[in-house]
N, C-alpha and C positions, 0 to 999 in steps of 0.2 A: 197701570203697571202690569207687565206680563205675570201670569200666575206663578211661574217658577221663581221669578225674582221676588214677588210678593211673599211667597212661602219662605224663601231664604232669609229675607229681612225679618219676617215674623219669628223665625226660628232663632234669630240672634238676639231677640228681645223678650226674654221670659219675664213673668211677673216677679216682683221683689219680695223676698222673705227676710225676716229679721235674723240677726245672729242667734237669738234665743230659739227661734224655730229650727234653725240649722242644727244647733247642738242638741235640741230635744229629739229631732229626727235621728241623729246619730246615736243617741242614748237608747231610743226605742229599738233601733236596729241591733245595737250591741246586746240588748236583753234578749232579742229573738235568737241571735247567734248563740248565746250562752244556753238557751233552752234546748236548741237543736243544732249543735255545732256541726257544720258541714252540710246541712240540709238546705239545698236550693240557695246557697249563699250568693252565687253569682247573679241569679235572677232577682233575689231580694236586694242586692246592691244596686241593680238598675232602678228598681222602684224607689230606693233610698235617694238615688241621684235625682229622680224626678221630684221627690219631696223637697230636697235641699235646693233645687234650682227653681222652685216656685217663687224665687225672689232674686233680688240683686245680689244675694249671697255675699254681702259686703261686710267685712269686719268693721265693727263700729256702727254700722247702720246709717250714720249720717253722712257717709261719703267723705269725711274730712281726713281719713288716713290715706286714701287714694294712692297717688303715684309716688308715695314717700318710702315704700318698702324696699326698693332696689335702687342702686346707684344710678342717677341720671335718667330715671324713667321718663321724665318729661322730654328730655332730649332724644331718648331712644324712640319714643312713640312719635315725637315730632309732629304734633298737631296743635293748631291754635287753641283748640278747646281744652288743652291741658295747662294753660297758663296759670290757672288757679291751683294747680296741683291736686285736683279732685278727679280721680280716675273714674269714679262712678258717673259723675256728670259728663266726663269725656265720652264714656261708652254710650250713654243715652243720646248725647249730641251726635255722635257718629252714626248710631242706629237711625236716627231721624234723617241724617244727611243721606245715607244710602237708600232710604226709602224715596227721597226726592230725586237723587242722582244715582240710580242703580248701576250705572256704567262707569263710576269713578273708581278705578282700580286702586288708586292710592288710598282712598278712604277705606276700602275693604281691607287692604293690607294693614292700615293703621288700626282698624277695629280688631282685626285678628290678633295683632301684637298686644293691644290693650287688654283683650280677654286673657291672653297668656299671663300678662303681668298681674291681672286681678286674681286669677286662679292661684298663682304662686304666693300672693300676699295673704289671701284669706283661707288658703288650705282647702279649696273646693275644686277637685280635679274634674268635676263634670263640666266646668267651663271650657276645658280643652277641646271638647267636640265642637263647641260654638266657634272657638278660635280656628280650628281646622277648616270648618266650612267657609269662614270669612276669607281665609288665606287662599283656599282653593278657588273661591269666586274671583279674587284679585288676579290669580294666575290665569284663569280662564279668559278674563277680559284683556290682560296684557301678559302673554306668556313670557316667562323668564325675567320678570321685573325683580330687581334686586331687593326691594323693600319687602315683598312677599317671601322671597327666598330666605331673607334674614329672619323674617317672622317664623318661617318653618323651622329654621335652625333653633330659634328660641323655644318653640313649641316642643321639638324633639328633645332638647335638653331638659325642659321642664318635666317631660314624661320619662326621663332617664334613658332615652334612646340615644346614647352619645355617639355611636358610629354614624347614625343618620344625621345627627346634629352637625357633625364635622363635615359630612358630605354637603348638606345644605349651605353651611357657612362658606365652604370653598366655592360653591357655585355662585353664591351671592357676591363674593369678593372678585370673582372673574368679571362680573358685571360692573361692580363698583368697589375698587380696592380700598376706598376710604369709608366704607360703611361701618359706623361705630358698633352697631348691634351685631353685625357679622363678625367683626374682629373680636368682640368680647365673647360671642358664642363659640368661636373657634378655640380661644384659650380655655374656656370652660370645658369643652368637649375633650380636649387633649389632657387636661388635668384629670377628668373623671375616667378617662381611659388608661390612666397611669403612665402616660407618655410625657413625663415631666421635663425632660430635656427639650423636647419639641414645644412644650407649653411655654418654657422660658424664652425660646426663640420667638414664639408667637406674641408673647407679651412685649418683648423688646420691639418687634415690628409694629405692633399696635401703638406703642408709646411714641414711635416716630411719626406714625400717620395721623393718629387721633388722640393726642395727649389730653387727659381729663380724668375726672373722678372715676368713671366706670373702668377705665384702663388701669389707673393707678392702683385701685383696690385689688384688681386681679394680679397685677405685677407684684404687689406685696405678698399676696397669698402664695404665689409660685415660689417666692423666696422663702417664706415660712415653711413650706413643704420640704424644702431642701436644707432646713436647719439654720437658715440665715435670718434669725429673728431681728438682729440689729437693722438690717436693710429694710425688712418688712415694717418695723416700727417707724423708721425714718420716712419711708415713702408714705405711710398712712398719715403721719403728721403733716407732710407736705400737701397731701390730698385734702386734709381738713382745713389747712390754711387757704386753699384755693376753692373750697366749697362755696358755691354761689347762692344757694338757697336752702331752705329748711330740709328738703328731701335729701340733699347731699350731706348736709351737716349731720342729720340723724343717722344716715347710713355709715358714714366714715367713723363717727364717734363710737357707734356700736361696734364696728370692726376693731377699733382700738381697744374698747372695753373687753371684747372677747380675747384679743391677743394678750392683754395684761392679766386677765383672769386665768388664762391657761398657764401663766407663769407664776401664779400664786400671789399676784400683786392686787389684792382685792380692793384696797382703798383707792388705788389709782383707777382700777376698772370701774368702781362705782362713780367716780367723778366723770369718767367718759360717758357712762350711761346717763348720768344726770344731764350732761350737755346735750346728748341725743334727745332726751325727753323734753328738755327746754325748747328744742327746735320743733319737736312734734311729740306731744304728750300721749298720742295714740299709737306710737310706733311699737308694734308688738315685739320685734326682735330685741329692742332695747329693754322692754319690760321683762322679757324672758332672761336676758343677760343679767339684768339687775337682780332678779330673783335667784339665779344661780350663784351670783357673787354674794348675796345676802346669806344664803345657806352655807356657803363655804366659809364665810366670815363669822359664823355662829348665830346669825339672826334667822333661825329656822321659822319662827312665827311670821316674820315679815315676808320671808320667801314664799311660804304657803299662801298668804294673802295675795301676793303679786301673781303667783302662778295660777291661782284660781281665776284671777281676772283674765289672764292670757287664754286659758283653755275655754273659758266661757265665751270667748269671741272667736277663737281659732283652734279647734281641737286637733292639733298635729301630734304625731308620735313623740317627738322630742320632749316638748313640755308635758305631755300626758305621762310619760314614763318618769320624768323628773318629779312631778307632783305625786305620783303614786309612791315613789321611793321616799319622799319626804313624809307622807302619811305613815308608811311602814316604820320609818325611823322614829317618828314621834310616838306611835303606838298608843294613842289615847283610845278610849272606848269608841268603837265604830270606825277607827282608822283603817283596820284591815279590810273592811268592806269597801271603804272609799278607795283604797288602793286597787282592789280588784276591779272596781268600776273603771278606773283610769286605764288599766291594762285591757279591759274589754273594749273600751273605746278605741284603743289602738287597732285591735282586730277589725272593728267596724270601719275605721278609716281606711285601712289597707284594702278591705273588700271594695269599698267605694272607689278607691284610687285605681284598682285593677279594672273596674268597670269603665273608668275613664281613660283606659289605655296606658296607665302609668306602671312602670316596672318598680315594684315595691319590695323586691327580695332583700335588699340590704336593710330596710326598715324592719322587715319581718324577722330577719336573722338576729338583729341586735335586740329587739324586744322579746322575742320568743326564747332566746338563749337564757335570759335571766328570769323571765316572768311568764313563760308559756311552755310550749311543747318543744323539748330539745331536739326531737327528731325532725320537726318542721323547721327549726332553726338551722339544722345542718343541711337539710335539703335546699333551703333558700340561700344559704351562704355558698354552697357548692355551685348553685345555678348562677349566682352573681359573679363568683370567681371565674366561671367559664366565659362570662361576657367581658369582664374588665378586671385588670389586675392592678389595683391601687393599694396604697397603704391601708385604707379603710376597709377594703374588701379582704385584704390579708388578715387584718385584725379580727374581722367578723368571722372568717372561716376558722381561724385559730381558736377563738373563744367558743364557737359552736362545737368544734371537735373536742375541746376540753370538757365542755359541759356534757357531752355525750360519752365521756369516759375514755377518750382517745388522746390523751395528753402527749404521748410520744409523737404521734402523727401531727399534732397541733404545733409542736415546737418550731419547725422550719418556717411556718407561716407567721408565727409570732415574731420570729427574728426578722422576717422580711418586712413586717409592718413598721419596724423601727430602723430599717437599713438606710433610709434616705437622709437621715439626720433630723427628720420631723420629730418634735418632742411633744408627746401627749401623755399625760399621767395615766389615762385609762389604758392606753396601749401598754405602758410599762407595768401597770398593775396586772393586766391580763397575762403578759409575758412572765411576770414573777410567779403568779399562781400556777401557770403551766409548767414552769421550770421546777417549782416545788413538787408538783405532782409527778414529774418525770424523774425525781430524785436528784436534781441538780441544785443542791441547797446553796452553794456559794453563788451561783448565778442568780438564784431567786432572791437572795439577800440583796444583791446589787440592784436588781430591777425594782424590788419593792421599796428600797431606800430611795432610789432615784425618783420613783413616782411620788412619794410623800414629800420629798424635798422640793420637787418641781411645783406641785400643786396639792398641798396637804388636804384641801377640802374638795377634791375633784368630784366626789360623789358621796352623798351621805351614807349609803350602804357600802359602796366600794372602798371608801377610805377606811371605814371601820374594819372591813374584811382584810384590807392590806395590812393594817396595824396588827391584827390578830395573827395573820400568817407570818409576818416578820418576827413577831414574838415567838412563835413556834420554831421558826428556823434558828433564831438566836439561842433558844433553850436547848436545841439539839446539837449545838457546837461542842 
């Protein structure tokens, strides 16, 4: 084997570390950041990435959660080695294959996409560099091949580089108009760029060309963003009925659980999460959704136990913040310290993600506004708003401005976050507090009431604050 090819193959096959080793490395880094915040954080993050990739960095360690975390992963990766639904085994098999057949462009593209999927499921962004090298190798062997271009689109989307994702997806579709991965990445990119009308058109086109679970779930989400929950629910039920294997069942059932939880229908949501976990009891998004539904339904103890299981295997910002807030809400001896540890882990993860080329400003803005540096939250929110104008970035900027004491300036962004018809209790809660701070009590009363009617348990701390603010507004009448 030529030396360059040998080095490339070796770089794609790091030694395997356990989930416990990954989380321990992240905790040690978080402690170092707390001791000397801002000091050599970028270089330390690189060292952390090395520590965390001393292993297969696989959630669950046994490889059995594999290609189940995203819709139709086995079809998207499209390799015989994925028939068992074990993405870690697939990656090892592909790495061995490209050692033996280093000029197989399709195998390199498949390996790159598999690494993207793995990074997205286990929360380890350092895998993205491995994916990038594998996809570049595929394109060097066969320039312009649609499989590698679609992989680049997926990689760019995973790194939150959505304009680049759209460009790669369009180039892939020029080569192969029926590429499922490219069609899906194109929808994702348009959604995340806030181009919702175009995303709806892209979803309709994808449904004509490649109907199936990956497209159905995205079609549903586009409708949900436009306020059409009835269509979103109907399409997801159709997708669940057509789901062919455990991966698709777990994914779609979790999407249904999330939809119903957001509408305050916790019993229905828990039944969907139970179905997802019956298909795959290691599926982390279903475990996280179940924990959030448990908390909203009053089972805070069960929610904490479940979220502790999630973050022990994949310490991502969303579940870390949720667990920290549950500790704060419970407020037992030692809980404040436990909460601070979760928020510190968010800082550590975002530093690692930046080192892996991921744009994490939205994650930073949301976490820092409530549990960190409000000036940093505002910086990050403004940066993200400059790149893409979605309902989520509008909400993040509005909340960061409010937390920085600039509620009048925040109000137009809070209104924009709710302008498409998308119904999210957190958005309404943020808007209500901003309206209250801006002296618009009637509007605040309407927004806070709507938030609590839609999803009364949307957040353990937020729901409590919403009720207190509503009581204040009512008393001032």
